[in-house]
N, C-alpha and C positions, 0 to 999 in steps of 0.2 A: 926129277924134272926141274929145269930152271928156265928163266926167260931173260932175254937181252933186248933192251929198248934202243933202237937206232932210228933217230928222227921220229916219224909218226908211226913206225912199225915196231911191234913187239915180237921178236922172234922166239918161238917156243921150242925148247930142246928136251929130249929125253935120251938119257945115256949118251950125251954129247952129239946127238944127231937131231936135225930138224924134224919136228913131229909131222906125221903124215895122217891125213884123214880121208876116208872114202865116204861120199854122200850118195845114197840112192835117192832118186827124186830131185836131183840137183837143178833140173830145169823148171821146177815148180816155184811157187811163191816162197815157201820156207827154205827150200834148197838154195835159191839164189841169194837170199839174205844171209844164210849161214855161210855160204861160200865167201861172200864179201867179208864177213866177220873173221873167218879163219885165215883168210889171206892177210888181213890187217895184223893178225897175231903171228904171222910168219910161218904158217903151216904150208906144207906141200899138199895141195888140194886135188883130189881125184873125184870124179863123179861118174855115175852110170847113165847111159843113154839107151833108149829102146829104138829099134829101127822105125822110122817114121816116113810116111809117103810125102810129107811136105817138110823136109828138114830145115828149110829156111825160116819156118815159124817155130820150130821146136826149141830153139835155143834163144829166143827173143829176150828172156829175162836175164840171161847170162852173157849176152853178146858183148857187153861193155868190159867183161873180165875174161872173155873167152881165151885169149892168148896166154893167160896165166894159169889156166886149168889144164888138167890131164883127164881126158874123157875116154871111157871104154864102154863098148856095147855089152849090156847085161840086162836081164829081166828077172824079177823075183820068182817067176814061175819056171824059170830055166835054171835048174840047179847047177849044171855044168858051167854056165856063163858066170854064175856067182863065184864058183871055184876059181875060174880064170881071172876075174876082176880082183879078187883078194890076192892071188898069187902075183899079179902084175903090180898092184899098188903097194903091197906090204904095209898096210895101215896100222897105226897105233890105235886109232879110233875109227869106228864105223857109226855113221848116223843114218838109221834106216827110216827114211821119210817117204819112200815111194809107196803108193797105194792107189786103189780106186777109192777116191776120197769124197765123192758126192753122195750124200745121204739119200736124197730122193731117187737118184739113178740106181742106187743099190737095190731098190725094190724092183726095178726093171731088169737088172742084171745081178741077181743074188748069187748065182754060181760063180760068175766071173769075180765078183767082189770077194767071195769066200776064198777063192783060189789065190788071188793077188794079195788082198789085205790080211787074210788069215794064214793060209798055208805058205804064202810067200815069206812071211817072217820065220816060219819054221825052216824053210830052205836056207835062209841067211844064217840062222843060229847053228844049223848043222854044218854048214860050210865053215864057219868060224871054228867050231869045235874040232873039226877034222884038220884044219890047216894050222891054226894058232889060237888056242883057247885063251891066251893072255890078251888078245885084242879087246879093248873096251867097246861096248856097243850101247848106243842110245836108241831106244825104240819110241817112235811117235805114237803114243796112246792118245785117247780122245775123251772129252767130256761126254760124247755120245754113248759111252759105255754105261753111264749111270741110268740112262733112260729117265723115267719119272721118279726115280728113287731120290728122295731128298731128306736130309736130316731135320730134326725138329726145329732147328733155328733157321731153316730155309736155305742152307748151304749144302754143297757137295764137297767132300774132302776125301783124303786117301782111304779112310775107313768106311765110307758110304757104300752100301751094297751095290753091286753092278747088275742092273736089270735092264738090258738094252731093248729098244723098241724098233730096231731097223736091222736089216742084214749087215749094213756097215758097222753098226754098233756091236752086233754079235761077233763079226769077224775081228774087230778090235779087242773084244774081251778075250777071244781065243789067243790072239797075239800077246796080250798082256799076261795071261796065265802061263803060256808056254815060255815066255821070257823068264818069269819067276821060277818056273820049273828047271830050266837050263841053268839059271844062276845058282840055284840051291843044289842041283844034282852034280854039276861039273865045276863048281867054284869059279864061275865066269863072272866078269864085271859087266852087268847089264842093268841099265837104269831105264825105267819107264817114265816118260814125261806125260802126265795127264793134262794136256793143254786144252783150255777152253777156247772158244772161237777167237781167232786172231786174223786180222784183215790188213789190207794195204792196197795201193794202186795196182800191185802185181797179182792180186787175187783174180781167179778166173771169173769172167763176167756172167757165168751161170750160177754163181754163188750170190746169195741175197744182197749182201752189202754192196758189192761192185755192180750188181745188176741194177739196184736202185739208184746208185750214184750216177752211173753212165747213162741210164735211161732218163733220169731227171735232167741231166745236162743236155742230152739229145732233144728233149722236149723244149728246153730253154732255147736251143739253137734252131728250133723249128723242124727238126729232122723226123720226129715221130709225134704221135698225138696222144697215145695212151700207154699205160704200164700195167699189164696183167700180173696179178699177185695171188698168192695162196693165203695162208693163215696169217693174219695181221696181229693176232693176240699172243702168239708164242714169244717168250722172252729169252734173251741170250746174254751172256757175259762176254762182251766184245772188247778185245785189246788189239794191239798192233803187232804184226809179225816180227818187226825189228826187236821188240822187247823180248819176245818169246824164244828167238834163236839164241839170245844171250843165256837164257835158262838152260837150253839144251847143252851148250858148251860147259856151263858151270857144273852140270850133273856129272860130267865125265872127268872133272878135275878134282873130285872128292876122293878121300882115302878108301871109301867103300861104296858099293852101288846101293841105290835106294830108289823109291818111287815118289814122285812129287806132283802135286797139283799146281798148275800155274794159271792164274786168273786175276782179274781186276777186283773181284768182289762186288761189282755193281752190275746189275742187269737192266736191260731196256727191251721193250717190245719191238717187233717189226714195225708196228704202227708208229712208235716214237722215232724210229730210224727214218721212216718215210717223211714224217712231219719236219724233222730237223733238216734233212737234205733239201726238200722242196722249199722250206722256209728260207734257207741260206741263199737260194736262187731266186727268191721273190715270187714263188709260185704257190698257188692254192692246191695242195695235194689232192683234195677231194674232187677236183675237176678232171683228174687224169688217171686215177687208180681204178682198175676194174678187177673183179674176182674171177679166177679161172680154176676150176676144180682139178685140172691136170697138175697144178702145182701143190696140191694137198698130198700129204703122206697117208698111206693106208692106216698107219698107227702113228699118232702125233706125239712128239716130245714137247711138253708145254713150257717147262721152266728149267733154266740152267743158271746157276750162280755159284762160283767157286770160292773156297777158302784156301788161300795160298800161304797160310801162316807158317807151315813147315818149310816151304821154299824160302820164305823171307828169313827165317831163323837160321837154317842150315846153309843155304846157298848165298844168302845176302842179296837175294833177287827181289825186285819189285817192278811193276809195270810203270813206265814213265808217261806214255801217251794216255790221254783221256779219251772217252767215247767221242767227244767233240773234236779234239785235235786230230784224231785219226780220220774222222770223216772230212774235216776241213782239208787235209792233205789229199784225200782221194778226190774231192770236188775240184781242187786246184789242178790236179793232174789231168782230169778229163776236160776241164775248161780249156786247157792249153794244148790238148792233144789234137794233132792235125791228121 
């Protein structure tokens, strides 16, 4: 593989042809940022779409680059559609980001979550094995796999036991293990990225960070009066999605596949998140926050904080955004949203 820089674009070649990537979940937060990154690197970028009853909303995150993408209908639960997507795109790299990714909702839809987030990965692996096992694959693993398993120093890393506490976490553990199995059994290039929480203005508004930011801005604008929340004590290691898609790409540029934790190494509670956002807007958070049991998980994951030493050493990766700069960007986005 070699790269050629033309202006602001670096064109990536493999065997004298432009590299091609297929992204499942391209319409999501991570998929949209990854597509931007790969386009800047000169990739031919393909993505999968599911049939949607409101297609005008489905591609909102990629509308600004829509004309530069090649999209194909496919679903992780539909094996034949994955076969067709791979045959059409002929990718050098596949980034498997698609999933039912909401942890709380996974308790309401555990079977669906297992089928998509767990068995969907197996469908993709088997499709790759049958068509072209030389395709490199990135699998979006999750810090939710750890559950409440924490090393003695308070961190989670690649060697920390996986003891998930949600259907989503369990499905991700299955995906993680089946990826390792296919890698070892069939000599395939498959890397798991164990990514801790990563956010942005493109995050779904039913995820806690964007829920808090958008709601706080709506309160500031006089559009709503209260913000119902669940557990304010849970702590998370929050970074920015832009940083984390860089790590995804780096994993597939290595000589051999491996698994990597990506995290900032700093955790904050949901309460701290609320206080920062409301404080930036000149609001007293205690006047607006209410507690609602429907936002509590049947089994709670209390603390997440990752050690990304391995990623820093081998990939040369580190997070650039801080907790504060990430939230500032999100606040500015919603303040200017019309």
